[in-house]
FIKOLZA-1660 file (N, C-alpha, C; in steps of 0.1 Angstrom, whole numbers, plus 5000, padded with zeros to 4 digits):
% residues 97
   i   px   py   pz ch aa at
   1 0657 4961 9609  A  M  N
   1 0655 4946 9620  A  M CA
   1 0662 4936 9620  A  M  C
   2 0674 4941 9636  A  D  N
   2 0689 4944 9638  A  D CA
   2 0688 4922 9639  A  D  C
   3 0697 4918 9648  A  T  N
   3 0693 4906 9645  A  T CA
   3 0712 4895 9654  A  T  C
   4 0704 4894 9669  A  L  N
   4 0720 4889 9669  A  L CA
   4 0719 4870 9673  A  L  C
   5 0733 4863 9676  A  L  N
   5 0733 4852 9678  A  L CA
   5 0736 4848 9694  A  L  C
   6 0739 4843 9700  A  I  N
   6 0748 4845 9710  A  I CA
   6 0744 4828 9720  A  I  C
   7 0760 4826 9716  A  S  N
   7 0764 4810 9721  A  S CA
   7 0764 4808 9730  A  S  C
   8 0769 4802 9740  A  Y  N
   8 0772 4800 9755  A  Y CA
   8 0776 4787 9757  A  Y  C
   9 0785 4781 9765  A  R  N
   9 0782 4775 9772  A  R CA
   9 0782 4776 9786  A  R  C
  10 0776 4767 9799  A  V  N
  10 0771 4772 9807  A  V CA
  10 0780 4756 9816  A  V  C
  11 0786 4762 9826  A  Q  N
  11 0797 4760 9835  A  Q CA
  11 0784 4748 9840  A  Q  C
  12 0783 4736 9851  A  A  N
  12 0780 4730 9844  A  A CA
  12 0767 4731 9863  A  A  C
  13 0782 4731 9872  A  E  N
  13 0773 4731 9884  A  E CA
  13 0763 4745 9888  A  E  C
  14 0759 4755 9869  A  R  N
  14 0753 4763 9873  A  R CA
  14 0746 4762 9866  A  R  C
  15 0739 4748 9857  A  L  N
  15 0732 4745 9851  A  L CA
  15 0711 4744 9857  A  L  C
  16 0707 4747 9864  A  D  N
  16 0698 4743 9870  A  D CA
  16 0693 4755 9873  A  D  C
  17 0705 4766 9882  A  E  N
  17 0702 4785 9880  A  E CA
  17 0701 4784 9869  A  E  C
  18 0708 4784 9851  A  H  N
  18 0706 4791 9844  A  H CA
  18 0696 4786 9838  A  H  C
  19 0690 4773 9837  A  L  N
  19 0672 4772 9829  A  L CA
  19 0665 4782 9840  A  L  C
  20 0665 4785 9854  A  T  N
  20 0653 4789 9862  A  T CA
  20 0651 4801 9858  A  T  C
  21 0666 4814 9852  A  L  N
  21 0670 4825 9849  A  L CA
  21 0663 4823 9836  A  L  C
  22 0667 4815 9826  A  L  N
  22 0661 4816 9812  A  L CA
  22 0645 4813 9815  A  L  C
  23 0642 4800 9819  A  G  N
  23 0630 4802 9823  A  G CA
  23 0618 4815 9826  A  G  C
  24 0625 4817 9829  A  A  N
  24 0619 4830 9833  A  A CA
  24 0617 4848 9834  A  A  C
  25 0631 4847 9816  A  V  N
  25 0626 4856 9808  A  V CA
  25 0621 4847 9796  A  V  C
  26 0617 4836 9792  A  H  N
  26 0607 4829 9786  A  H CA
  26 0597 4834 9790  A  H  C
  27 0589 4833 9799  A  E  N
  27 0577 4838 9802  A  E CA
  27 0579 4854 9804  A  E  C
  28 0585 4855 9814  A  E  N
  28 0579 4871 9813  A  E CA
  28 0578 4878 9792  A  E  C
  29 0587 4874 9792  A  L  N
  29 0588 4874 9771  A  L CA
  29 0562 4871 9766  A  L  C
  30 0569 4858 9767  A  A  N
  30 0552 4853 9767  A  A CA
  30 0542 4864 9773  A  A  C
  31 0544 4864 9786  A  R  N
  31 0536 4871 9794  A  R CA
  31 0533 4889 9787  A  R  C
  32 0543 4895 9786  A  T  N
  32 0540 4910 9778  A  T CA
  32 0547 4913 9765  A  T  C
  33 0552 4900 9756  A  R  N
  33 0544 4905 9741  A  R CA
  33 0553 4915 9735  A  R  C
  34 0565 4922 9739  A  P  N
  34 0568 4928 9737  A  P CA
  34 0577 4932 9718  A  P  C
  35 0564 4946 9710  A  P  N
  35 0560 4947 9698  A  P CA
  35 0574 4940 9686  A  P  C
  36 0572 4937 9677  A  G  N
  36 0581 4933 9670  A  G CA
  36 0595 4927 9676  A  G  C
  37 0592 4919 9693  A  L  N
  37 0608 4914 9690  A  L CA
  37 0606 4898 9689  A  L  C
  38 0609 4886 9691  A  R  N
  38 0612 4876 9686  A  R CA
  38 0621 4870 9697  A  R  C
  39 0622 4861 9700  A  Y  N
  39 0636 4856 9712  A  Y CA
  39 0638 4841 9710  A  Y  C
  40 0643 4833 9707  A  L  N
  40 0646 4817 9702  A  L CA
  40 0657 4818 9711  A  L  C
  41 0658 4801 9718  A  T  N
  41 0668 4797 9727  A  T CA
  41 0673 4787 9721  A  T  C
  42 0679 4778 9721  A  L  N
  42 0684 4766 9715  A  L CA
  42 0695 4759 9726  A  L  C
  43 0692 4746 9731  A  R  N
  43 0695 4736 9739  A  R CA
  43 0704 4735 9732  A  R  C
  44 0712 4725 9732  A  L  N
  44 0723 4719 9720  A  L CA
  44 0725 4705 9728  A  L  C
  45 0733 4698 9723  A  A  N
  45 0725 4682 9727  A  A CA
  45 0740 4677 9735  A  A  C
  46 0743 4688 9743  A  D  N
  46 0757 4683 9748  A  D CA
  46 0749 4686 9764  A  D  C
  47 0738 4693 9763  A  G  N
  47 0734 4696 9770  A  G CA
  47 0733 4710 9781  A  G  C
  48 0749 4717 9781  A  L  N
  48 0751 4729 9788  A  L CA
  48 0755 4742 9778  A  L  C
  49 0756 4735 9761  A  S  N
  49 0757 4742 9752  A  S CA
  49 0746 4757 9748  A  S  C
  50 0737 4767 9746  A  F  N
  50 0728 4770 9741  A  F CA
  50 0731 4783 9730  A  F  C
  51 0719 4781 9724  A  V  N
  51 0725 4797 9710  A  V CA
  51 0709 4799 9716  A  V  C
  52 0710 4816 9715  A  D  N
  52 0697 4823 9723  A  D CA
  52 0699 4832 9699  A  D  C
  53 0690 4838 9694  A  I  N
  53 0685 4844 9690  A  I CA
  53 0679 4853 9689  A  I  C
  54 0679 4865 9688  A  A  N
  54 0671 4877 9696  A  A CA
  54 0672 4889 9679  A  A  C
  55 0650 4889 9672  A  M  N
  55 0653 4894 9658  A  M CA
  55 0646 4915 9665  A  M  C
  56 0651 4923 9661  A  G  N
  56 0640 4926 9664  A  G CA
  56 0643 4945 9660  A  G  C
  57 0632 4951 9665  A  P  N
  57 0635 4971 9659  A  P CA
  57 0649 4971 9677  A  P  C
  58 0666 4978 9667  A  E  N
  58 0673 4985 9674  A  E CA
  58 0675 4976 9691  A  E  C
  59 0680 4965 9688  A  L  N
  59 0685 4955 9697  A  L CA
  59 0694 4961 9707  A  L  C
  60 0691 4964 9719  A  P  N
  60 0686 4950 9724  A  P CA
  60 0670 4956 9727  A  P  C
  61 0669 4967 9724  A  G  N
  61 0657 4966 9720  A  G CA
  61 0647 4969 9743  A  G  C
  62 0638 4956 9738  A  P  N
  62 0627 4961 9759  A  P CA
  62 0631 4950 9765  A  P  C
  63 0643 4942 9756  A  L  N
  63 0651 4930 9766  A  L CA
  63 0653 4936 9782  A  L  C
  64 0658 4950 9778  A  P  N
  64 0666 4950 9788  A  P CA
  64 0657 4958 9801  A  P  C
  65 0649 4958 9796  A  L  N
  65 0631 4974 9808  A  L CA
  65 0630 4952 9811  A  L  C
  66 0629 4950 9811  A  L  N
  66 0623 4927 9811  A  L CA
  66 0633 4922 9827  A  L  C
  67 0623 4929 9839  A  E  N
  67 0632 4920 9856  A  E CA
  67 0640 4905 9855  A  E  C
  68 0631 4899 9842  A  S  N
  68 0638 4887 9844  A  S CA
  68 0647 4885 9834  A  S  C
  69 0650 4893 9827  A  F  N
  69 0661 4893 9818  A  F CA
  69 0673 4904 9822  A  F  C
  70 0675 4916 9832  A  R  N
  70 0681 4918 9840  A  R CA
  70 0689 4913 9852  A  R  C
  71 0681 4899 9860  A  R  N
  71 0685 4887 9865  A  R CA
  71 0693 4881 9861  A  R  C
  72 0688 4873 9846  A  F  N
  72 0698 4863 9837  A  F CA
  72 0707 4869 9836  A  F  C
  73 0710 4884 9829  A  R  N
  73 0721 4888 9825  A  R CA
  73 0734 4895 9837  A  R  C
  74 0726 4895 9854  A  A  N
  74 0729 4901 9859  A  A CA
  74 0746 4887 9862  A  A  C
  75 0746 4868 9863  A  G  N
  75 0756 4867 9859  A  G CA
  75 0754 4855 9850  A  G  C
  76 0753 4861 9837  A  L  N
  76 0760 4857 9831  A  L CA
  76 0775 4853 9829  A  L  C
  77 0776 4857 9826  A  E  N
  77 0793 4859 9826  A  E CA
  77 0798 4851 9837  A  E  C
  78 0792 4846 9851  A  E  N
  78 0803 4837 9856  A  E CA
  78 0796 4824 9854  A  E  C
  79 0785 4819 9846  A  R  N
  79 0779 4807 9849  A  R CA
  79 0781 4805 9836  A  R  C
  80 0787 4813 9825  A  C  N
  80 0797 4805 9809  A  C CA
  80 0806 4801 9812  A  C  C
  81 0813 4792 9810  A  E  N
  81 0821 4787 9808  A  E CA
  81 0828 4796 9789  A  E  C
  82 0823 4798 9781  A  Q  N
  82 0826 4810 9770  A  Q CA
  82 0815 4812 9764  A  Q  C
  83 0814 4827 9756  A  R  N
  83 0803 4834 9756  A  R CA
  83 0805 4839 9742  A  R  C
  84 0797 4840 9733  A  D  N
  84 0802 4847 9717  A  D CA
  84 0787 4853 9715  A  D  C
  85 0791 4867 9709  A  T  N
  85 0780 4874 9702  A  T CA
  85 0785 4877 9689  A  T  C
  86 0774 4881 9678  A  V  N
  86 0772 4874 9669  A  V CA
  86 0757 4888 9662  A  V  C
  87 0766 4890 9652  A  A  N
  87 0754 4901 9646  A  A CA
  87 0750 4889 9635  A  A  C
  88 0739 4893 9626  A  F  N
  88 0741 4880 9615  A  F CA
  88 0726 4887 9608  A  F  C
  89 0727 4890 9592  A  T  N
  89 0716 4889 9584  A  T CA
  89 0703 4875 9574  A  T  C
  90 0693 4873 9578  A  V  N
  90 0690 4864 9573  A  V CA
  90 0689 4862 9561  A  V  C
  91 0694 4852 9552  A  L  N
  91 0687 4855 9540  A  L CA
  91 0679 4843 9532  A  L  C
  92 0678 4836 9543  A  G  N
  92 0666 4831 9534  A  G CA
  92 0659 4822 9548  A  G  C
  93 0646 4822 9549  A  S  N
  93 0640 4806 9557  A  S CA
  93 0620 4803 9552  A  S  C
  94 0627 4794 9556  A  Y  N
  94 0612 4783 9549  A  Y CA
  94 0609 4779 9573  A  Y  C
  95 0593 4783 9573  A  G  N
  95 0580 4778 9575  A  G CA
  95 0592 4784 9594  A  G  C
  96 0593 4793 9592  A  M  N
  96 0602 4798 9608  A  M CA
  96 0593 4809 9611  A  M  C
  97 0584 4820 9602  A  G  N
  97 0571 4827 9606  A  G CA
  97 0587 4841 9609  A  G  C
% end
């Protein structure tokens, strides 16, 4: 299973747009339920920083096939002040499903 952690900070003036696009991604994921994919978005306490965690076989897997994800990714670089992507390995988990 591939795992990715994407951390980014959105420009304050683009926050509402970002939240709308991100919400559409999660709505489409809930509706289409791609097999084997796990996708979590955390909004950090400053309100502008986010962490996305994607887990699944052969990432990015089904994400680029989602219309909402393509719209989300289309302007992500312009909406963000900073962005980093790293692969990681889960060494242990309790209660995270």
